[in-house]
N, CA, C and O of each residue as an XYZ file, in Angstrom:
584
protein
N    -161.965    152.056    158.362
C    -162.668    152.138    157.100
C    -161.633    152.252    155.984
O    -160.716    153.067    156.088
N    -161.755    151.457    154.917
C    -160.798    151.539    153.817
C    -160.825    152.919    153.168
O    -161.847    153.605    153.168
N    -159.690    153.305    152.622
C    -159.573    154.634    152.020
C    -160.620    154.842    150.938
O    -161.249    155.899    150.897
N    -160.827    153.854    150.049
C    -161.771    154.051    148.952
C    -163.207    154.232    149.448
O    -164.026    154.818    148.740
N    -163.527    153.746    150.634
C    -164.885    153.879    151.164
C    -165.156    155.277    151.714
O    -166.289    155.580    152.088
N    -164.133    156.131    151.769
C    -164.305    157.463    152.316
C    -164.830    158.459    151.280
O    -165.129    159.601    151.630
N    -164.945    158.061    150.042
C    -165.340    158.970    148.975
C    -166.738    158.643    148.468
O    -167.147    157.483    148.416
N    -167.452    159.686    148.102
C    -168.755    159.506    147.483
C    -168.551    158.893    146.102
O    -167.583    159.214    145.412
N    -169.459    158.016    145.703
C    -169.457    157.477    144.352
C    -170.610    158.133    143.598
O    -171.268    159.029    144.126
N    -170.853    157.697    142.386
C    -171.834    158.374    141.544
C    -172.740    157.342    140.884
O    -172.287    156.276    140.467
N    -174.009    157.670    140.795
C    -174.976    156.838    140.076
C    -175.665    157.717    139.048
O    -176.144    158.805    139.367
N    -175.710    157.242    137.819
C    -176.414    157.965    136.762
C    -177.372    157.007    136.078
O    -177.015    155.872    135.762
N    -178.588    157.471    135.853
C    -179.593    156.669    135.187
C    -179.899    157.311    133.845
O    -180.569    158.341    133.772
N    -179.397    156.689    132.781
C    -179.598    157.225    131.435
C    -181.019    157.007    130.932
O    -181.512    157.785    130.115
N    -181.679    155.964    131.407
C    -183.033    155.665    130.940
C    -183.995    156.800    131.262
O    -184.848    157.141    130.442
N    -183.865    157.387    132.444
C    -184.753    158.479    132.841
C    -184.074    159.833    132.831
O    -184.752    160.859    132.785
N    -182.746    159.859    132.873
C    -182.035    161.134    132.827
C    -181.917    161.828    134.169
O    -182.365    162.963    134.328
N    -181.312    161.145    135.138
C    -181.036    161.775    136.432
C    -179.747    161.187    136.992
O    -179.293    160.127    136.564
N    -179.168    161.897    137.957
C    -177.956    161.415    138.613
C    -177.973    161.823    140.074
O    -178.684    162.742    140.481
N    -177.160    161.105    140.857
C    -177.047    161.367    142.291
C    -175.717    160.808    142.776
O    -175.245    159.788    142.274
N    -175.120    161.472    143.745
C    -173.922    160.946    144.390
C    -174.345    159.990    145.502
O    -175.340    160.213    146.191
N    -173.569    158.924    145.660
C    -173.860    157.898    146.657
C    -172.869    158.044    147.808
O    -171.662    158.093    147.574
N    -173.357    158.116    149.045
C    -172.480    158.366    150.196
C    -171.435    157.265    150.412
O    -171.609    156.135    149.956
N    -170.359    157.605    151.105
C    -169.321    156.620    151.418
C    -169.891    155.425    152.182
O    -170.727    155.581    153.072
N    -169.425    154.237    151.821
C    -169.833    153.022    152.508
C    -171.089    152.370    151.969
O    -171.353    151.207    152.276
N    -171.870    153.083    151.175
C    -173.074    152.498    150.586
C    -172.667    151.655    149.380
O    -171.871    152.087    148.547
N    -173.222    150.453    149.301
C    -172.942    149.563    148.182
C    -174.225    149.271    147.434
O    -175.308    149.215    148.016
N    -174.078    149.083    146.113
C    -175.225    148.756    145.283
C    -175.718    147.374    145.678
O    -175.031    146.373    145.474
N    -176.895    147.335    146.235
C    -177.493    146.093    146.703
C    -178.292    145.425    145.594
O    -178.296    144.200    145.467
N    -178.973    146.248    144.787
C    -179.828    145.680    143.755
C    -180.184    146.749    142.726
O    -180.538    147.873    143.082
N    -180.087    146.392    141.453
C    -180.589    147.247    140.382
C    -182.007    146.800    140.053
O    -182.324    145.613    140.132
N    -182.859    147.751    139.686
C    -184.227    147.384    139.333
C    -184.226    146.621    138.013
O    -183.394    146.874    137.141
N    -185.146    145.701    137.875
C    -185.227    144.876    136.675
C    -185.545    145.700    135.437
O    -185.110    145.361    134.337
N    -186.299    146.779    135.609
C    -186.694    147.586    134.453
C    -185.732    148.739    134.164
O    -185.975    149.527    133.250
N    -184.649    148.847    134.929
C    -183.635    149.865    134.661
C    -183.970    151.259    135.145
O    -183.307    152.221    134.756
N    -184.994    151.392    135.995
C    -185.373    152.742    136.425
C    -184.614    153.231    137.650
O    -184.695    154.413    137.985
N    -183.861    152.334    138.345
C    -183.157    152.780    139.535
C    -182.374    151.680    140.216
O    -182.076    150.646    139.618
N    -182.043    151.918    141.488
C    -181.224    150.977    142.248
C    -181.450    151.172    143.744
O    -181.968    152.196    144.189
N    -181.047    150.158    144.500
C    -181.089    150.202    145.957
C    -179.656    150.086    146.462
O    -178.903    149.217    146.023
N    -179.286    150.965    147.384
C    -177.959    150.968    147.994
C    -178.123    150.766    149.494
O    -179.048    151.298    150.107
N    -177.215    149.993    150.074
C    -177.242    149.726    151.513
C    -175.915    150.158    152.115
O    -174.862    149.988    151.499
N    -175.965    150.718    153.316
C    -174.747    151.044    154.043
C    -174.268    149.774    154.725
O    -174.964    149.208    155.567
N    -173.080    149.337    154.357
C    -172.535    148.083    154.852
C    -172.481    148.090    156.382
O    -171.949    149.019    156.990
N    -173.038    147.046    156.991
C    -173.007    146.892    158.433
C    -174.011    147.735    159.195
O    -174.040    147.698    160.425
N    -174.822    148.483    158.501
C    -175.799    149.360    159.147
C    -177.185    149.066    158.581
O    -177.322    148.320    157.611
N    -178.193    149.646    159.180
C    -179.560    149.486    158.693
C    -179.996    150.752    157.971
O    -181.049    151.319    158.261
N    -179.168    151.184    157.029
C    -179.486    152.374    156.244
C    -179.668    151.959    154.791
O    -178.830    151.261    154.220
N    -180.773    152.399    154.203
C    -181.095    152.045    152.827
C    -181.364    153.311    152.033
O    -182.039    154.226    152.504
N    -180.828    153.349    150.824
C    -181.058    154.449    149.892
C    -181.593    153.855    148.601
O    -180.932    153.029    147.972
N    -182.780    154.272    148.208
C    -183.396    153.803    146.970
C    -183.551    154.994    146.038
O    -184.013    156.058    146.451
N    -183.162    154.813    144.773
C    -183.319    155.860    143.760
C    -184.058    155.258    142.570
O    -183.809    154.114    142.191
N    -184.969    156.034    141.981
C    -185.702    155.525    140.828
C    -186.352    156.662    140.056
O    -186.548    157.765    140.566
N    -186.678    156.352    138.808
C    -187.419    157.269    137.960
C    -188.706    156.609    137.510
O    -188.815    155.383    137.464
N    -189.676    157.441    137.181
C    -190.927    156.910    136.650
C    -191.659    157.986    135.862
O    -191.488    159.183    136.092
N    -192.477    157.524    134.929
C    -193.246    158.441    134.093
C    -194.432    158.992    134.875
O    -195.012    158.313    135.722
N    -194.775    160.237    134.571
C    -196.020    160.790    135.098
C    -197.165    160.124    134.350
O    -197.101    159.960    133.132
N    -198.190    159.748    135.057
C    -199.337    159.124    134.420
C    -200.150    160.197    133.701
O    -200.525    161.206    134.297
N    -200.416    159.973    132.424
C    -201.067    160.981    131.584
C    -202.419    161.424    132.129
O    -202.791    162.590    131.997
N    -203.143    160.513    132.732
C    -204.489    160.849    133.203
C    -204.535    161.158    134.704
O    -205.616    161.259    135.285
N    -203.365    161.306    135.325
C    -203.345    161.491    136.776
C    -202.751    162.811    137.221
O    -202.314    162.935    138.365
N    -202.725    163.791    136.349
C    -202.256    165.107    136.756
C    -200.787    165.342    136.490
O    -200.147    164.617    135.728
N    -200.262    166.376    137.139
C    -198.892    166.820    136.897
C    -197.959    166.362    138.020
O    -198.324    165.533    138.853
N    -196.750    166.921    138.020
C    -195.754    166.563    139.024
C    -196.258    166.832    140.441
O    -196.052    166.013    141.336
N    -196.907    167.954    140.646
C    -197.418    168.292    141.977
C    -198.393    167.228    142.465
O    -198.369    166.844    143.635
N    -199.249    166.754    141.566
C    -200.194    165.690    141.923
C    -199.459    164.390    142.251
O    -199.821    163.690    143.197
N    -198.422    164.069    141.464
C    -197.640    162.850    141.711
C    -196.953    162.917    143.072
O    -196.928    161.930    143.808
N    -196.399    164.078    143.404
C    -195.739    164.243    144.701
C    -196.749    164.093    145.840
O    -196.446    163.470    146.858
N    -197.925    164.652    145.676
C    -198.943    164.530    146.721
C    -199.376    163.079    146.895
O    -199.574    162.623    148.021
N    -199.526    162.344    145.784
C    -199.891    160.929    145.888
C    -198.801    160.131    146.611
O    -199.103    159.252    147.418
N    -197.532    160.443    146.316
C    -196.422    159.746    146.982
C    -196.416    160.052    148.477
O    -196.231    159.153    149.297
N    -196.618    161.313    148.828
C    -196.694    161.700    150.237
C    -197.868    160.994    150.918
O    -197.721    160.455    152.015
N    -199.018    160.999    150.273
C    -200.195    160.327    150.833
C    -199.931    158.835    151.043
O    -200.399    158.254    152.023
N    -199.185    158.216    150.129
C    -198.844    156.801    150.256
C    -197.965    156.555    151.481
O    -198.168    155.586    152.213
N    -196.984    157.439    151.700
C    -196.139    157.296    152.891
C    -196.958    157.463    154.169
O    -196.758    156.732    155.138
N    -197.871    158.415    154.169
C    -198.745    158.612    155.337
C    -199.600    157.364    155.560
O    -199.756    156.914    156.695
N    -200.152    156.805    154.482
C    -200.962    155.593    154.594
C    -200.142    154.409    155.099
O    -200.682    153.501    155.730
N    -198.828    154.418    154.820
C    -197.933    153.361    155.308
C    -197.532    153.563    156.768
O    -196.767    152.770    157.317
N    -198.047    154.621    157.398
C    -197.811    154.829    158.820
C    -196.718    155.810    159.178
O    -196.400    155.965    160.357
N    -196.128    156.484    158.189
C    -195.094    157.480    158.485
C    -195.754    158.742    159.018
O    -196.669    159.279    158.394
N    -195.294    159.216    160.168
C    -195.749    160.489    160.733
C    -194.860    161.577    160.134
O    -193.675    161.657    160.457
N    -195.416    162.400    159.279
C    -194.644    163.399    158.540
C    -194.260    164.545    159.472
O    -195.107    165.127    160.150
N    -192.959    164.856    159.491
C    -192.424    165.895    160.374
C    -191.932    167.116    159.611
O    -191.696    168.166    160.208
N    -191.775    166.988    158.298
C    -191.261    168.076    157.461
C    -191.801    167.856    156.065
O    -191.871    166.726    155.584
N    -192.187    168.961    155.410
C    -192.706    168.852    154.050
C    -192.549    170.189    153.360
O    -192.893    171.226    153.927
N    -192.029    170.177    152.133
C    -191.957    171.376    151.308
C    -192.053    170.942    149.848
O    -191.549    169.884    149.472
N    -192.701    171.765    149.034
C    -192.867    171.419    147.623
C    -192.825    172.676    146.769
O    -193.263    173.749    147.186
N    -192.291    172.518    145.569
C    -192.297    173.555    144.542
C    -192.814    172.892    143.266
O    -193.056    171.685    143.272
N    -192.989    173.630    142.183
C    -193.408    172.985    140.938
C    -192.375    172.001    140.371
O    -192.723    171.159    139.544
N    -191.095    172.097    140.810
C    -190.037    171.255    140.245
C    -189.467    170.211    141.196
O    -188.771    169.298    140.752
N    -189.743    170.320    142.484
C    -189.251    169.324    143.437
C    -190.135    169.321    144.679
O    -190.855    170.277    144.969
N    -190.049    168.212    145.396
C    -190.771    168.072    146.664
C    -189.915    167.231    147.606
O    -189.225    166.308    147.174
N    -189.966    167.556    148.884
C    -189.239    166.795    149.905
C    -190.111    166.650    151.140
O    -190.923    167.524    151.446
N    -189.940    165.549    151.839
C    -190.585    165.374    153.128
C    -189.811    164.346    153.940
O    -189.034    163.554    153.406
N    -190.045    164.383    155.231
C    -189.458    163.382    156.116
C    -190.509    162.969    157.128
O    -191.490    163.673    157.368
N    -190.272    161.805    157.714
C    -191.203    161.292    158.694
C    -190.539    160.258    159.584
O    -189.397    159.858    159.359
N    -191.270    159.839    160.591
C    -190.775    158.843    161.537
C    -191.811    157.734    161.704
O    -193.018    157.956    161.603
N    -191.292    156.529    161.963
C    -192.157    155.374    162.209
C    -191.312    154.260    162.823
O    -190.275    153.889    162.273
N    -191.747    153.738    163.943
C    -191.118    152.558    164.549
C    -189.603    152.676    164.688
O    -188.878    151.730    164.379
N    -189.120    153.826    165.150
C    -187.691    153.998    165.363
C    -186.882    154.227    164.101
O    -185.652    154.190    164.134
N    -187.561    154.462    162.989
C    -186.910    154.722    161.709
C    -187.238    156.141    161.256
O    -188.264    156.708    161.633
N    -186.353    156.698    160.445
C    -186.574    158.010    159.841
C    -186.595    157.822    158.329
O    -185.797    157.067    157.774
N    -187.507    158.509    157.679
C    -187.635    158.510    156.223
C    -187.347    159.911    155.719
O    -187.830    160.888    156.290
N    -186.559    160.018    154.649
C    -186.425    161.282    153.930
C    -186.647    160.954    152.469
O    -186.018    160.042    151.932
N    -187.538    161.691    151.818
C    -187.834    161.458    150.400
C    -187.743    162.769    149.649
O    -188.180    163.815    150.128
N    -187.163    162.691    148.456
C    -187.097    163.853    147.568
C    -187.499    163.399    146.173
O    -187.091    162.337    145.703
N    -188.306    164.224    145.525
C    -188.733    163.990    144.144
C    -188.351    165.207    143.316
O    -188.427    166.341    143.788
N    -187.933    164.958    142.059
C    -187.626    166.049    141.133
C    -188.292    165.767    139.793
O    -188.394    164.617    139.366
N    -188.742    166.827    139.138
C    -189.256    166.699    137.778
C    -188.050    166.573    136.849
O    -187.026    167.218    137.075
N    -188.161    165.761    135.824
C    -187.044    165.556    134.903
C    -187.203    166.420    133.656
O    -188.238    167.054    133.450
N    -186.165    166.434    132.836
C    -186.085    167.382    131.716
C    -187.262    167.302    130.754
O    -187.688    168.325    130.219
N    -187.793    166.108    130.527
C    -188.902    165.972    129.586
C    -190.230    166.458    130.166
O    -191.222    166.564    129.445
N    -190.247    166.751    131.462
C    -191.433    167.210    132.184
C    -192.578    166.191    132.123
O    -193.717    166.494    132.480
N    -192.251    164.986    131.666
C    -193.226    163.898    131.608
C    -192.852    162.757    132.552
O    -193.539    161.738    132.619
N    -191.747    162.947    133.281
C    -191.294    161.928    134.219
C    -190.627    162.607    135.411
O    -190.304    163.794    135.374
N    -190.433    161.831    136.452
C    -189.795    162.357    137.661
C    -188.902    161.283    138.255
O    -189.031    160.101    137.935
N    -187.996    161.708    139.122
C    -187.121    160.782    139.836
C    -187.283    161.029    141.329
O    -187.648    162.122    141.763
N    -187.003    159.993    142.097
C    -187.096    160.067    143.554
C    -185.881    159.423    144.187
O    -185.287    158.500    143.630
N    -185.518    159.925    145.364
C    -184.672    159.122    146.236
C    -185.356    159.045    147.585
O    -186.058    159.961    148.014
N    -185.126    157.924    148.234
C    -185.750    157.637    149.529
C    -184.671    157.067    150.438
O    -184.080    156.030    150.137
N    -184.422    157.737    151.531
C    -183.444    157.287    152.512
C    -184.191    156.883    153.779
O    -184.976    157.661    154.320
N    -183.942    155.667    154.246
C    -184.543    155.178    155.484
C    -183.409    154.711    156.387
O    -182.534    153.955    155.966
N    -183.439    155.171    157.634
C    -182.347    154.862    158.554
C    -182.865    154.895    159.995
O    -183.896    155.509    160.272
N    -182.142    154.228    160.917
C    -182.557    154.239    162.324
C    -182.504    155.649    162.906
O    -181.620    156.435    162.566
N    -183.448    155.961    163.777
C    -183.510    157.310    164.347
C    -182.245    157.671    165.122
O    -181.906    158.851    165.211
N    -181.539    156.691    165.683
C    -180.308    157.018    166.404
C    -179.204    157.504    165.463
O    -178.221    158.084    165.923
N    -179.348    157.276    164.152
C    -178.365    157.753    163.176
C    -178.641    159.183    162.723
O    -177.855    159.748    161.962
N    -179.740    159.776    163.176
C    -180.151    161.106    162.727
C    -179.053    162.160    162.839
O    -178.866    162.914    161.883
N    -178.310    162.261    163.956
C    -177.297    163.323    164.049
C    -176.255    163.289    162.925
O    -175.810    164.341    162.467
N    -175.868    162.108    162.484
C    -174.868    162.010    161.429
C    -175.428    162.063    160.026
O    -174.663    162.091    159.062
N    -176.738    162.078    159.882
C    -177.343    162.027    158.552
C    -177.484    163.388    157.885
O    -177.667    163.450    156.669
N    -177.406    164.472    158.634
C    -177.592    165.793    158.031
C    -176.636    166.037    156.860
O    -177.106    166.415    155.788
N    -175.316    165.841    157.006
C    -174.433    166.066    155.862
C    -174.659    165.063    154.732
O    -174.445    165.390    153.564
N    -175.084    163.858    155.063
C    -175.378    162.861    154.033
C    -176.570    163.319    153.202
O    -176.520    163.298    151.972
N    -177.638    163.731    153.870
C    -178.826    164.195    153.152
C    -178.534    165.449    152.341
O    -179.037    165.593    151.227
N    -177.723    166.365    152.886
C    -177.339    167.555    152.116
C    -176.626    167.161    150.832
O    -176.905    167.721    149.771
N    -175.709    166.203    150.918
C    -174.993    165.747    149.729
C    -175.909    165.080    148.723
O    -175.761    165.279    147.518
N    -176.854    164.292    149.208
C    -177.812    163.650    148.313
C    -178.666    164.691    147.596
O    -178.823    164.635    146.376
N    -179.213    165.629    148.342
C    -180.072    166.665    147.754
C    -179.293    167.496    146.742
O    -179.785    167.766    145.646
N    -178.080    167.900    147.105
C    -177.262    168.741    146.229
C    -176.957    168.043    144.900
O    -176.962    168.683    143.848
N    -176.695    166.752    144.945
C    -176.247    166.035    143.749
C    -177.382    165.421    142.936
O    -177.147    164.943    141.827
N    -178.596    165.423    143.457
C    -179.734    164.776    142.798
C    -180.331    165.731    141.774
O    -181.102    166.626    142.121
N    -179.969    165.535    140.507
C    -180.355    166.480    139.460
C    -180.727    165.742    138.176
O    -180.275    164.622    137.941
N    -181.555    166.381    137.347
C    -181.804    165.834    136.018
C    -180.566    166.014    135.145
O    -179.755    166.909    135.386
N    -180.423    165.170    134.142
C    -179.297    165.271    133.210
C    -179.820    165.505    131.796
O    -180.987    165.248    131.499
N    -178.952    165.988    130.946
C    -179.238    166.159    129.513
C    -180.435    167.071    129.245
O    -181.248    166.781    128.367
N    -180.546    168.150    129.982
C    -181.639    169.103    129.734
C    -181.268    170.034    128.585
O    -182.055    170.908    128.221
């Protein structure tokens, strides 16, 4: 592995006001057309990291409601949820489906009118090595300019 690939890089989204560190070896695969986030892929592996921000819908409740809708959507997509925790400011869950593992985290942003998410999907055989990666993602995933 090249020396530069051994270090975490950084992604910051000024449009929504959040940032996250990107694990070693992940490359920016695609930026969203509307500027709300990006998709990163681990080179040579089937690991995907998606980060994005979005506004809370004015007529659809608060952050807690948005997190529940996102969780319900993952369940409807066939993910068997194995872990779930939520607070008024963040929510996390993980699940399994078809030999894949999903980890999702949502945070409320400084304006309290929008939130950001990251979603990591990877093969279940990669689970043992993902714990430190997920810890780094969670630790670095924060709102900016509060």
